[in-house]
N, C-alpha and C positions, 0 to 999 in steps of 0.2 A: 506607385509607391505602395508598399505593404503597411500593415498596422504598426510595425516597428520603425517605420520611417527609413528603411533601407531599400535600395534598389533591388528589385527581384531579378536576380541573374541566374543563369544556369551554372552548375558547378564547374564546367569546363571554362566558362568565362571568368569565374572566380579564381581558378587556378592560374589562368593567364594573367589576371590582374595581380595576383600574389607574386608570380614569377617576375613580372615586369617591375615590381617594386624593388627587386634586387635581392642579393643573397641574404641580407639581414633586415631588409626593409619590411615594414608592416603596412598592410592595406587597412586603414582605419575602419574598425567595426566589422571587418570581413573575415579576419583570420579564423575565428572559431566556426565560421559558417562555411568555410571552403568545402568541406565534405559533409555538410549537414543534410543535404537533400538530393533527390534525383536518383536516376538509375545508376549513376557512377559512384554512389556512396560506397566506401570500402565494405566488402561483405564480412570481413573479419577485422575487428578493431584492435585486438591485442595480437601482436606478432612476436613470437619467440625467435630470436636470431642467435644462433650459436656462434661463439668465437673462441679462438685459441689465444692465450696470452702472448701477443705479438704487437709490435708497434702498428702494423698495418690493419689492426682491427679498429683503428681510430675513427674512421668515418661512421661506422656503425654505432660506436660508443657516443660520439659527439652528437649524432642525430638525436639520440635519446637524452643526453645530458642538457643540451641546449634547447630542447623542445621543438626541434624542427619536425619531429614526428607528429606532434599535436597539431601543428599548422596544417598538416595534410590529412588530419582525421584518423590517425592511427596511434597506438602506443607501442613503441618498440621495447621489448624486454630482452636486453642483452644477456645471454646465458653462457657462462664460462665453462668450457669443456676441457677435459684433460688430454685428449689425443685426437688426431685426425680420424682414426678408426672409430672413435666414439662419435664424432661429428657425422661421419658417414652413416653409421647405424641409426642415429637419431633422426637424420634427414629421411632415410628410407622408411623408418617405421612411423614417422609423423610426430615424434616427440618435439622436434624442432620444425618450425615453418620454413625457415631460411637459415643460411649460414654465411659467415665470412669464411671462405673455404678455398683450398688449393684448386687452381684451374684444372689440372690433370686428374684430380680426384673425381670431379664431376663427370669428366669424359670416361674415366675408368668405370664408374658405377653404371653409366649409360650402356656400356658395352659388356658389363658383367665381369670386369677385370678387378681383382683385389677386393672382392666383395659381391654382394647380391646385385642382380641386374634390375635396373629400374630406369624408366625414362626420366631424364633430368633436364634442368634448364639453367642457363647462365643469363642472369638479368642484366648485369653490367660488370665491368672491370672495376675493382676497388683501388688498385694502385699499380704503379710501374716501379721497377728498380727496388733497391734497398735491402737485398739479401746479401749474404757473403759466405764464402768457404773459409773456414778457420782450420789452421794446422796447429798441432800441439807445439808448445814451447820446446819440448824435447826434440821434435823434428827440426824446428828452427835452429836449435843449438847445434844440430848435425849438418846444417846448411840447406835444409829444405824450406825455402821461403816463398816459392812460387811454383808454377806447374813444371817448368823445365828442371829446376833443381830437385823437385820432388821425384820426378821420373828417374833422374840420375841416381838419387839415393836408393830408390826402390830397386833399381837394377843391380846396384852394388850390394845391397843388404837383402838377403834372400828370405828373411822372415815374412810371415803373413802380416799384411797391413789391413787395418780395419777402418772403414769410413762409415759415417752415419748420415742418413737422410731421414725425412720425417714421414713419408708415406710412399709406398712402392710406385704409384702412378703419378705422384705429385710433382710440383714444380722443383722442389729442392733435389729430389732424386735426379730429375732431368738435367738441372744445372750441374750437379756433381758429375754425372756420367759424361756429359758433353765436355766439361773442362778436363777431366782425366783423359778422355779419349783424344782430345786435341794434342796432348803431350805424349801420346803413344801408350797410355795405360788403359788396358781393357778392364772396365769395372766388373765385368762378368767372369773374368779369368785371373786377373792379376791382383785382385784384392777381395777382401770379405766386406760385404756391405750389410749394415744392420739398420733397423728402423727404430728411431728414438723420438718420443714426443718433444716438441721444441723447448718447453721450459726445463727439460731434464738434460739438455745437451751439455751445459757447462759442468754440472755435477758429474756426469759420466766421463767427461774429458779429465776432470780433476783427479779421478781415481784410476785413470789410465785405460778406460774401456775402448777408446778409439784414438786413431792417429789424426783424424780430421773429420769435420762435419760441415754440412751445408744446412743453413737455417735462416729464418728471418730475424731481423733486429727485434729486440735489443740484444739477442743472445750471441751475436758475433762480437759486438763491442764489449759486452759483459766479460767475455773471456780475456780480452785485453786488459780491462780494468782489474781483473783478478790475477793477472800475470801468468795465466796458464795456456794462452794461445795467441796466435798472430793471424792477421788476415792475409790469406794466400791470394785471394782475388775477390773483387766484388762482382755481384751478378750483372750489374750494369756494364761491367767490362767484358762480360761474356756476350751480352746482347743489350745494347743501349735501348732504354725505354721498353724493356721486355714486359709482357703481361705477367701478373703475379696472382694475387688473390682476386676472387670474384664474389659477387653476391649470387649464391647458388640456391636453388630449390628444386623441387620435383616438377616434372611436366604436369602432373595432376594438380598441383597447387596453382599453377598459372591458369589452367583451364577452369578451375573451380572458383578462384579468387582473383580475377584479373584486375579489378579496381584496387584491391589491397596491394597487389604487386606494384601497380603504378604509384600508389601513395608512398610505399616504402622507398621505392626508387627515387622519388622526388625528395624525400626527406634526407636520404643518404647523399644524393647529388648535392643538395644544398650544404650539407655538412662537409663534403669534399671540397666544395668551392670555398667555404669558410676557412678550412684548415690552410689551404694554399694561398689565401688572400694576403696574409701578413706574417711577419716575424713574431709579433705578439701572439697571434692566433696559434702559431705552431708551438710556442712555448707554453701557452695555456693548455693546448692539447697534450703535450708531453707531461705536464703536471697532473692532468686528469687521468690519463691512461696508466701512469706509473702506480697509481693507487692499488692497494692489495685486492680490491674488487675486480681489477682488470689484469694488468701485466704483472703487478706485484714486484717491482724493482725500484731502484733509485731513479730520480728524474735525470740525473747525470748520465745514466746508461742509455737514455732515450734521446735527450735533447741535442746532443752533438751531431749525430749522423742524420737526423731529420733536417738539420740546417746545412748538410753537406760538408760538415767539418770532420774529416777522417784522420785517423792515425792507425798505423798497421801493427803496433806493438813492438816495432823494431827501431823506433825513433823517427820514422818517416811520417810527416803530416801533410795533408793536402786538402784543398777545397774542391769538392766534386760537384760540378753543375748538374750531374745526372743522378742526384740523390733521390730518395723516395718521393714520389709525387702522387697526390691523391686526386687532382683535378687537371691542372695545367691547361686551363682554358677549355676544358672538355676533352682534350686529346687523350687523357688517361682512360676515360670511362666507356667509350664506344666498344662493344664486344665484337671486334673484328673476327670474321670467319677464319681468316688465315691464322690468327693466334691460336684458336682452338685446334685447328688442323695440324699445327706444328707439334703439339703434344702427341697427337696420334702418330705422326711420323716417327717420333722418338720411342713411343710404345712399341711400334713395329720394329724399329732398329734394335731394341734391346730385348726382343722376344716376349714382351708382355702380351702382345697379340700375335697370333700365328700368321694370319693372312691379312693382305691389304684390305681395309674397310673401304667403303665409298666415302672418302674423306670429306668431300664437300657436302654430301647429303647428311652425314652425321652432324657436321657443324651447323647446318641449317636447321636441323631438328633441335639442337641444344641452345644455340645462341639466339636470344629473343630480339633480333634486330628491329623488327617492326614496332614492338613494344617500347624499346629504347628510343627509337626515333620519335614516337608519339610523346613520350615524357620529355625528351630533350627539346622538342619543338615547343611544348607548352612552357618550358622554362627558358626559352630563348638561348639554349646552349648549342653551339655549333656542332654539326655532325659531318664527318668526312663523306665525300662523294662515293668513295669506293669501299666495299666491304672487305677488301684485301689490302694489306700494306706490305711494303718491301723493307727487309732488314738484313744487315750484314752482321754475321756472328764472329766470334773471336778467332775461329779457324779460317776466316776469309770466305766461307760459303754464304751465298745470298739466298734468303728464303722469301718467296713472294706468293706462295700458295697455288701457283699455276700448274705445277706437275708434281703433286705430293708423292705419288708412287715412285717416280724417278728420284726424287730428293731422298726419300727414306732408304732407297736401295744404293744410294751413291756413296755411303760412308765406308771407308776401308775397315774401320773398327766397328764391329757390331756383334750382336749375339749370334752364336753358332752352336747348334745342337751337338756338333761333332766334338 
Protein backbone atom coordinates (compact mmCIF):
# COMPACT_ATOMS: atom_id res chain seq x y z
CA UNK A 1 0.00 0.00 0.00
CA UNK A 2 1.23 3.54 -0.63
CA UNK A 3 0.99 6.48 1.80
CA UNK A 4 -2.51 7.35 0.60
CA UNK A 5 -3.76 3.88 1.41
CA UNK A 6 -4.50 3.02 -2.22
CA UNK A 7 -3.24 -0.04 -4.00
CA UNK A 8 -0.29 0.87 -6.18
CA UNK A 9 -1.37 -0.32 -9.62
CA UNK A 10 -0.10 0.30 -13.13
CA UNK A 11 -2.21 2.60 -15.26
CA UNK A 12 -3.21 -0.24 -17.59
CA UNK A 13 -4.58 -2.19 -14.62
CA UNK A 14 -6.46 0.91 -13.53
CA UNK A 15 -7.99 1.31 -16.97
CA UNK A 16 -9.11 -2.31 -16.91
CA UNK A 17 -10.56 -1.82 -13.44
CA UNK A 18 -12.41 1.28 -14.62
CA UNK A 19 -13.69 -0.46 -17.74
CA UNK A 20 -14.80 -3.50 -15.74
CA UNK A 21 -16.90 -1.20 -13.56
CA UNK A 22 -19.15 -0.61 -16.55
CA UNK A 23 -20.14 2.31 -18.72
CA UNK A 24 -21.04 4.62 -15.87
CA UNK A 25 -19.64 2.68 -12.94
CA UNK A 26 -16.94 4.24 -10.82
CA UNK A 27 -13.97 2.54 -9.26
CA UNK A 28 -13.85 4.08 -5.77
CA UNK A 29 -10.84 6.29 -5.24
CA UNK A 30 -9.30 5.42 -8.59
CA UNK A 31 -11.04 7.49 -11.23
CA UNK A 32 -8.83 10.55 -10.93
CA UNK A 33 -5.77 8.32 -10.76
CA UNK A 34 -6.39 6.38 -13.94
CA UNK A 35 -3.97 8.44 -15.99
CA UNK A 36 -2.00 9.93 -13.11
CA UNK A 37 1.29 8.14 -13.50
CA UNK A 38 3.47 5.91 -15.59
CA UNK A 39 4.65 5.86 -19.17
CA UNK A 40 1.08 5.62 -20.46
CA UNK A 41 0.03 9.00 -19.11
CA UNK A 42 -1.54 11.11 -21.90
CA UNK A 43 1.16 13.23 -23.49
CA UNK A 44 -1.35 15.99 -24.24
CA UNK A 45 -4.06 16.58 -21.68
CA UNK A 46 -6.22 19.11 -23.56
CA UNK A 47 -7.53 17.83 -26.88
CA UNK A 48 -9.37 20.08 -29.33
CA UNK A 49 -11.90 18.04 -31.29
CA UNK A 50 -13.67 19.76 -34.17
CA UNK A 51 -17.28 19.00 -34.96
CA UNK A 52 -19.95 20.11 -37.40
CA UNK A 53 -23.46 20.84 -36.03
CA UNK A 54 -24.99 17.42 -36.68
CA UNK A 55 -26.69 14.86 -34.45
CA UNK A 56 -23.80 12.44 -34.95
CA UNK A 57 -21.36 14.72 -33.13
CA UNK A 58 -23.10 13.49 -29.97
CA UNK A 59 -20.51 11.02 -28.67
CA UNK A 60 -17.77 13.68 -28.78
CA UNK A 61 -20.01 16.22 -27.04
CA UNK A 62 -21.31 13.80 -24.40
CA UNK A 63 -17.81 12.52 -23.60
CA UNK A 64 -17.02 16.10 -22.62
CA UNK A 65 -20.34 17.04 -20.97
CA UNK A 66 -20.58 13.87 -18.86
CA UNK A 67 -16.94 13.95 -17.81
CA UNK A 68 -15.87 10.68 -19.39
CA UNK A 69 -12.81 12.51 -20.69
CA UNK A 70 -11.63 13.35 -17.16
CA UNK A 71 -12.01 9.71 -16.17
CA UNK A 72 -9.29 8.87 -18.68
CA UNK A 73 -7.05 11.81 -17.90
CA UNK A 74 -7.81 14.19 -20.75
CA UNK A 75 -9.97 17.26 -21.30
CA UNK A 76 -11.91 17.20 -24.57
CA UNK A 77 -12.62 20.66 -25.95
CA UNK A 78 -15.38 20.34 -28.57
CA UNK A 79 -14.82 23.01 -31.21
CA UNK A 80 -17.73 24.00 -33.45
CA UNK A 81 -16.75 24.40 -37.11
CA UNK A 82 -18.61 25.99 -40.01
CA UNK A 83 -17.77 23.59 -42.86
CA UNK A 84 -16.02 20.33 -43.65
CA UNK A 85 -13.41 22.24 -45.63
CA UNK A 86 -12.68 24.17 -42.45
CA UNK A 87 -12.35 20.93 -40.49
CA UNK A 88 -9.96 19.58 -43.12
CA UNK A 89 -7.76 22.68 -43.05
CA UNK A 90 -7.59 22.84 -39.27
CA UNK A 91 -6.74 19.16 -38.97
CA UNK A 92 -3.97 19.49 -41.53
CA UNK A 93 -2.44 22.61 -39.97
CA UNK A 94 -2.76 21.37 -36.39
CA UNK A 95 -5.34 23.87 -35.11
CA UNK A 96 -7.51 20.85 -34.32
CA UNK A 97 -6.09 17.71 -32.72
CA UNK A 98 -8.93 15.48 -33.88
CA UNK A 99 -12.37 15.80 -35.45
CA UNK A 100 -15.81 14.29 -35.80
CA UNK A 101 -15.36 13.98 -39.53
CA UNK A 102 -16.58 12.44 -42.77
CA UNK A 103 -14.98 9.05 -43.47
CA UNK A 104 -14.24 9.90 -47.08
CA UNK A 105 -12.72 13.27 -46.17
CA UNK A 106 -9.94 11.54 -44.21
CA UNK A 107 -9.24 9.22 -47.15
CA UNK A 108 -9.29 12.11 -49.59
CA UNK A 109 -6.74 14.14 -47.60
CA UNK A 110 -4.50 11.08 -47.25
CA UNK A 111 -4.40 10.81 -51.06
CA UNK A 112 -4.29 14.56 -51.71
CA UNK A 113 -7.79 14.72 -53.19
CA UNK A 114 -9.93 17.82 -52.52
CA UNK A 115 -7.22 19.47 -50.48
CA UNK A 116 -3.62 19.17 -49.31
CA UNK A 117 -2.02 15.74 -49.01
CA UNK A 118 -1.20 14.56 -45.49
CA UNK A 119 -0.99 11.19 -43.77
CA UNK A 120 -4.24 10.70 -41.88
CA UNK A 121 -5.70 8.31 -39.34
CA UNK A 122 -9.13 6.90 -38.53
CA UNK A 123 -9.21 5.98 -34.84
CA UNK A 124 -12.77 4.61 -34.71
CA UNK A 125 -16.17 4.86 -36.37
CA UNK A 126 -18.51 7.21 -34.50
CA UNK A 127 -21.87 6.16 -35.94
CA UNK A 128 -23.74 4.06 -38.44
CA UNK A 129 -26.85 5.13 -40.39
CA UNK A 130 -28.93 8.25 -39.82
CA UNK A 131 -28.41 10.43 -42.89
CA UNK A 132 -30.99 11.15 -45.60
CA UNK A 133 -31.53 12.47 -49.10
CA UNK A 134 -34.11 15.25 -49.09
CA UNK A 135 -36.07 16.30 -52.18
CA UNK A 136 -37.71 19.71 -52.39
CA UNK A 137 -41.44 19.99 -51.77
CA UNK A 138 -41.72 21.48 -55.27
CA UNK A 139 -40.34 18.25 -56.76
CA UNK A 140 -42.64 16.17 -54.56
CA UNK A 141 -45.62 18.20 -55.80
CA UNK A 142 -44.61 17.19 -59.33
CA UNK A 143 -44.50 13.52 -58.34
CA UNK A 144 -40.80 13.05 -57.54
CA UNK A 145 -40.89 11.31 -54.15
CA UNK A 146 -38.26 8.60 -54.56
CA UNK A 147 -35.45 7.55 -56.89
CA UNK A 148 -37.62 6.04 -59.63
CA UNK A 149 -40.08 8.94 -59.80
CA UNK A 150 -37.23 11.48 -59.66
CA UNK A 151 -35.55 9.82 -62.64
CA UNK A 152 -38.83 9.86 -64.56
CA UNK A 153 -39.39 13.57 -63.85
CA UNK A 154 -35.82 14.51 -64.75
CA UNK A 155 -36.14 12.68 -68.06
CA UNK A 156 -39.36 14.52 -68.90
CA UNK A 157 -38.27 17.89 -67.57
CA UNK A 158 -35.13 18.92 -69.44
CA UNK A 159 -34.02 21.75 -67.14
CA UNK A 160 -30.83 21.52 -65.11
CA UNK A 161 -31.30 19.86 -61.74
CA UNK A 162 -29.08 20.84 -58.80
CA UNK A 163 -28.22 18.59 -55.90
CA UNK A 164 -26.08 19.39 -52.87
CA UNK A 165 -23.64 17.33 -50.86
CA UNK A 166 -21.38 18.43 -48.03
CA UNK A 167 -17.82 17.68 -49.24
CA UNK A 168 -16.49 16.29 -52.56
CA UNK A 169 -14.95 13.07 -51.16
CA UNK A 170 -17.30 12.78 -48.19
CA UNK A 171 -19.97 10.31 -47.23
CA UNK A 172 -22.93 12.44 -48.33
CA UNK A 173 -21.52 12.92 -51.82
CA UNK A 174 -21.06 9.15 -52.14
CA UNK A 175 -24.57 8.32 -50.84
CA UNK A 176 -26.08 10.90 -53.20
CA UNK A 177 -24.13 9.69 -56.24
CA UNK A 178 -24.77 6.03 -55.49
CA UNK A 179 -28.51 6.57 -55.07
CA UNK A 180 -28.89 8.68 -58.21
CA UNK A 181 -26.90 6.17 -60.26
CA UNK A 182 -29.03 3.30 -58.98
CA UNK A 183 -31.95 4.92 -60.82
CA UNK A 184 -30.00 5.68 -63.99
CA UNK A 185 -29.10 9.29 -63.17
CA UNK A 186 -25.41 10.03 -63.74
CA UNK A 187 -24.50 12.74 -61.20
CA UNK A 188 -21.52 13.78 -63.30
CA UNK A 189 -23.54 14.33 -66.49
CA UNK A 190 -27.24 14.54 -65.75
CA UNK A 191 -27.20 17.04 -62.88
CA UNK A 192 -25.29 19.89 -61.31
CA UNK A 193 -23.78 19.03 -57.93
CA UNK A 194 -22.80 21.71 -55.44
CA UNK A 195 -21.11 21.66 -52.02
CA UNK A 196 -23.00 23.21 -49.10
CA UNK A 197 -22.12 23.03 -45.37
CA UNK A 198 -24.66 20.93 -43.43
CA UNK A 199 -26.26 23.70 -41.32
CA UNK A 200 -26.90 25.75 -44.47
CA UNK A 201 -28.82 23.06 -46.37
CA UNK A 202 -32.30 23.94 -45.18
CA UNK A 203 -31.91 27.68 -45.82
CA UNK A 204 -30.55 27.02 -49.32
CA UNK A 205 -33.45 24.72 -50.18
CA UNK A 206 -35.92 27.26 -48.82
CA UNK A 207 -34.73 29.88 -51.36
CA UNK A 208 -34.63 27.37 -54.21
CA UNK A 209 -30.88 26.86 -54.62
CA UNK A 210 -31.19 23.10 -54.98
CA UNK A 211 -33.66 20.37 -55.87
CA UNK A 212 -32.32 17.90 -53.38
CA UNK A 213 -29.54 17.35 -50.89
CA UNK A 214 -27.84 14.66 -48.85
CA UNK A 215 -26.85 15.52 -45.30
CA UNK A 216 -26.78 14.20 -41.76
CA UNK A 217 -29.55 14.71 -39.25
CA UNK A 218 -31.16 16.84 -38.02
CA UNK A 219 -31.12 18.70 -41.34
CA UNK A 220 -33.23 16.09 -43.14
CA UNK A 221 -36.00 16.12 -40.55
CA UNK A 222 -35.73 19.90 -40.18
CA UNK A 223 -36.76 20.34 -43.84
CA UNK A 224 -39.88 18.27 -43.16
CA UNK A 225 -40.72 20.26 -40.02
CA UNK A 226 -40.35 23.46 -42.04
CA UNK A 227 -42.53 22.13 -44.87
CA UNK A 228 -39.93 22.64 -47.59
CA UNK A 229 -38.72 19.09 -48.27
CA UNK A 230 -39.49 15.38 -48.14
CA UNK A 231 -37.30 12.36 -47.46
CA UNK A 232 -36.57 10.59 -50.74
CA UNK A 233 -34.50 7.87 -49.06
CA UNK A 234 -32.64 7.28 -45.83
CA UNK A 235 -29.00 6.29 -46.12
CA UNK A 236 -29.63 3.12 -44.13
CA UNK A 237 -31.89 2.10 -47.00
CA UNK A 238 -28.93 2.63 -49.34
CA UNK A 239 -26.61 0.58 -47.12
CA UNK A 240 -27.83 -0.89 -43.85
CA UNK A 241 -25.44 -0.07 -40.98
CA UNK A 242 -23.17 1.93 -43.24
CA UNK A 243 -20.12 3.68 -41.81
CA UNK A 244 -20.60 7.41 -41.41
CA UNK A 245 -18.55 9.82 -39.27
CA UNK A 246 -15.24 8.80 -37.79
CA UNK A 247 -12.91 10.09 -35.12
CA UNK A 248 -10.15 11.35 -37.41
CA UNK A 249 -6.72 12.83 -36.86
CA UNK A 250 -3.35 13.01 -38.59
CA UNK A 251 -0.87 10.19 -38.76
CA UNK A 252 1.61 12.47 -36.99
CA UNK A 253 -0.72 12.97 -34.02
CA UNK A 254 -1.04 9.23 -33.42
CA UNK A 255 2.73 8.77 -33.58
CA UNK A 256 3.46 11.71 -31.29
CA UNK A 257 0.59 11.26 -28.80
CA UNK A 258 -0.44 7.56 -28.76
CA UNK A 259 -1.53 7.60 -25.11
CA UNK A 260 -3.66 10.68 -25.72
CA UNK A 261 -5.28 8.98 -28.71
CA UNK A 262 -6.11 5.93 -26.56
CA UNK A 263 -7.52 8.09 -23.75
CA UNK A 264 -9.80 10.04 -26.09
CA UNK A 265 -10.97 6.85 -27.78
CA UNK A 266 -11.90 5.37 -24.40
CA UNK A 267 -13.83 8.47 -23.37
CA UNK A 268 -15.76 8.58 -26.65
CA UNK A 269 -16.42 4.84 -26.65
CA UNK A 270 -17.84 5.19 -23.15
CA UNK A 271 -20.04 8.07 -24.33
CA UNK A 272 -21.16 6.00 -27.33
CA UNK A 273 -22.11 3.13 -25.04
CA UNK A 274 -23.96 5.54 -22.73
CA UNK A 275 -26.01 7.06 -25.58
CA UNK A 276 -27.19 3.69 -26.88
CA UNK A 277 -27.85 2.28 -23.40
CA UNK A 278 -31.37 3.67 -22.89
CA UNK A 279 -34.22 5.78 -24.19
CA UNK A 280 -33.63 8.26 -21.39
CA UNK A 281 -29.99 8.66 -22.37
CA UNK A 282 -30.91 9.30 -25.98
CA UNK A 283 -33.38 11.98 -24.96
CA UNK A 284 -30.82 13.56 -22.65
CA UNK A 285 -28.34 13.54 -25.52
CA UNK A 286 -30.86 15.19 -27.86
CA UNK A 287 -31.56 17.87 -25.27
CA UNK A 288 -27.84 18.51 -24.84
CA UNK A 289 -26.71 18.64 -28.46
CA UNK A 290 -29.72 20.75 -29.54
CA UNK A 291 -28.21 23.65 -27.58
CA UNK A 292 -26.88 26.62 -29.53
CA UNK A 293 -23.34 25.67 -28.47
CA UNK A 294 -23.65 22.51 -30.55
CA UNK A 295 -26.31 21.86 -33.23
CA UNK A 296 -28.43 24.95 -32.50
CA UNK A 297 -31.88 23.61 -33.34
CA UNK A 298 -35.03 22.51 -31.53
CA UNK A 299 -34.93 19.27 -29.53
CA UNK A 300 -37.88 18.06 -31.65
CA UNK A 301 -35.70 18.19 -34.77
CA UNK A 302 -33.32 15.70 -33.19
CA UNK A 303 -35.17 13.40 -30.84
CA UNK A 304 -37.56 11.68 -33.27
CA UNK A 305 -35.13 10.16 -35.72
CA UNK A 306 -32.56 9.13 -33.12
CA UNK A 307 -35.34 6.95 -31.68
CA UNK A 308 -36.12 5.55 -35.13
CA UNK A 309 -39.40 7.46 -35.48
CA UNK A 310 -39.50 8.60 -39.09
CA UNK A 311 -41.91 10.60 -41.22
CA UNK A 312 -41.26 11.42 -44.87
CA UNK A 313 -43.17 14.72 -45.14
CA UNK A 314 -45.89 13.14 -47.27
CA UNK A 315 -47.93 11.56 -44.50
CA UNK A 316 -45.98 8.31 -44.20
CA UNK A 317 -44.60 7.41 -40.77
CA UNK A 318 -42.61 4.37 -39.73
CA UNK A 319 -40.38 2.96 -37.03
CA UNK A 320 -36.92 2.30 -38.47
CA UNK A 321 -34.87 -0.29 -36.55
CA UNK A 322 -31.79 0.85 -38.50
CA UNK A 323 -31.74 4.38 -37.14
CA UNK A 324 -28.56 6.17 -36.08
CA UNK A 325 -26.45 3.97 -33.81
CA UNK A 326 -23.45 5.11 -31.80
CA UNK A 327 -22.37 1.84 -30.16
CA UNK A 328 -24.68 -1.13 -30.80
CA UNK A 329 -22.66 -3.37 -28.48
CA UNK A 330 -19.43 -2.23 -30.13
CA UNK A 331 -20.50 -3.16 -33.67
CA UNK A 332 -20.53 0.49 -34.74
CA UNK A 333 -17.07 1.53 -33.68
CA UNK A 334 -14.65 -0.99 -35.18
CA UNK A 335 -12.82 0.70 -38.11
CA UNK A 336 -13.26 -2.05 -40.71
CA UNK A 337 -10.69 -1.88 -43.48
CA UNK A 338 -13.40 -2.70 -46.02
CA UNK A 339 -15.40 0.37 -44.96
CA UNK A 340 -12.54 2.71 -45.78
CA UNK A 341 -11.80 0.84 -49.00
CA UNK A 342 -15.41 1.28 -50.16
CA UNK A 343 -15.03 5.05 -50.21
CA UNK A 344 -11.89 4.68 -52.33
CA UNK A 345 -13.80 2.51 -54.85
CA UNK A 346 -16.39 5.28 -55.18
CA UNK A 347 -13.71 7.98 -55.48
CA UNK A 348 -12.31 5.96 -58.38
CA UNK A 349 -15.79 5.38 -59.84
CA UNK A 350 -16.55 9.10 -59.96
CA UNK A 351 -13.18 10.29 -61.21
CA UNK A 352 -11.97 11.82 -57.95
CA UNK A 353 -8.88 9.63 -58.28
CA UNK A 354 -7.59 8.71 -61.73
CA UNK A 355 -5.87 5.40 -61.06
CA UNK A 356 -6.63 2.46 -58.83
CA UNK A 357 -4.78 2.90 -55.54
CA UNK A 358 -3.56 -0.05 -53.49
CA UNK A 359 -6.90 -0.16 -51.72
CA UNK A 360 -5.92 -2.50 -48.90
CA UNK A 361 -2.56 -0.84 -48.25
CA UNK A 362 -4.15 2.61 -47.98
CA UNK A 363 -6.82 1.35 -45.57
CA UNK A 364 -4.15 -0.32 -43.41
CA UNK A 365 -2.20 2.95 -43.28
CA UNK A 366 -5.24 4.99 -42.21
CA UNK A 367 -7.43 2.75 -40.04
CA UNK A 368 -5.80 2.23 -36.65
CA UNK A 369 -6.96 -1.36 -36.15
CA UNK A 370 -4.32 -2.35 -33.57
CA UNK A 371 -4.88 0.77 -31.50
CA UNK A 372 -8.63 0.22 -31.54
CA UNK A 373 -8.25 -3.44 -30.50
CA UNK A 374 -6.06 -2.39 -27.59
CA UNK A 375 -8.61 0.15 -26.38
CA UNK A 376 -11.60 -2.15 -26.91
CA UNK A 377 -9.81 -4.96 -25.10
CA UNK A 378 -9.16 -2.75 -22.08
CA UNK A 379 -12.84 -1.77 -22.03
CA UNK A 380 -14.09 -5.31 -22.62
CA UNK A 381 -15.81 -4.26 -25.84
CA UNK A 382 -16.23 -7.05 -28.38
CA UNK A 383 -14.15 -6.84 -31.56
CA UNK A 384 -15.00 -8.68 -34.80
CA UNK A 385 -12.70 -11.47 -35.93
CA UNK A 386 -12.43 -10.14 -39.47
CA UNK A 387 -11.21 -6.69 -40.55
CA UNK A 388 -13.55 -6.93 -43.55
CA UNK A 389 -17.34 -7.11 -43.56
CA UNK A 390 -19.92 -7.97 -46.19
CA UNK A 391 -22.75 -5.61 -47.10
CA UNK A 392 -25.49 -5.56 -49.74
CA UNK A 393 -26.34 -2.12 -51.10
CA UNK A 394 -29.56 -0.70 -52.55
CA UNK A 395 -28.74 -1.72 -56.14
CA UNK A 396 -28.18 -5.35 -55.13
CA UNK A 397 -24.39 -5.28 -55.37
CA UNK A 398 -22.42 -6.95 -52.59
CA UNK A 399 -19.33 -5.30 -51.15
CA UNK A 400 -16.88 -7.44 -49.19
CA UNK A 401 -13.54 -5.73 -49.85
CA UNK A 402 -12.03 -8.79 -51.53
CA UNK A 403 -11.59 -7.43 -55.07
CA UNK A 404 -11.89 -3.64 -54.85
CA UNK A 405 -10.48 -2.98 -58.34
CA UNK A 406 -13.06 -5.24 -59.96
CA UNK A 407 -15.82 -3.74 -57.81
CA UNK A 408 -14.87 -0.15 -58.67
CA UNK A 409 -14.85 -0.98 -62.40
CA UNK A 410 -18.10 -2.97 -62.31
CA UNK A 411 -20.56 -0.07 -62.33
CA UNK A 412 -22.34 0.81 -65.58
CA UNK A 413 -22.70 4.43 -64.50
CA UNK A 414 -19.40 6.09 -63.64
CA UNK A 415 -17.27 9.08 -64.45
CA UNK A 416 -16.14 9.32 -68.05
CA UNK A 417 -13.70 11.93 -69.35
CA UNK A 418 -15.30 11.69 -72.78
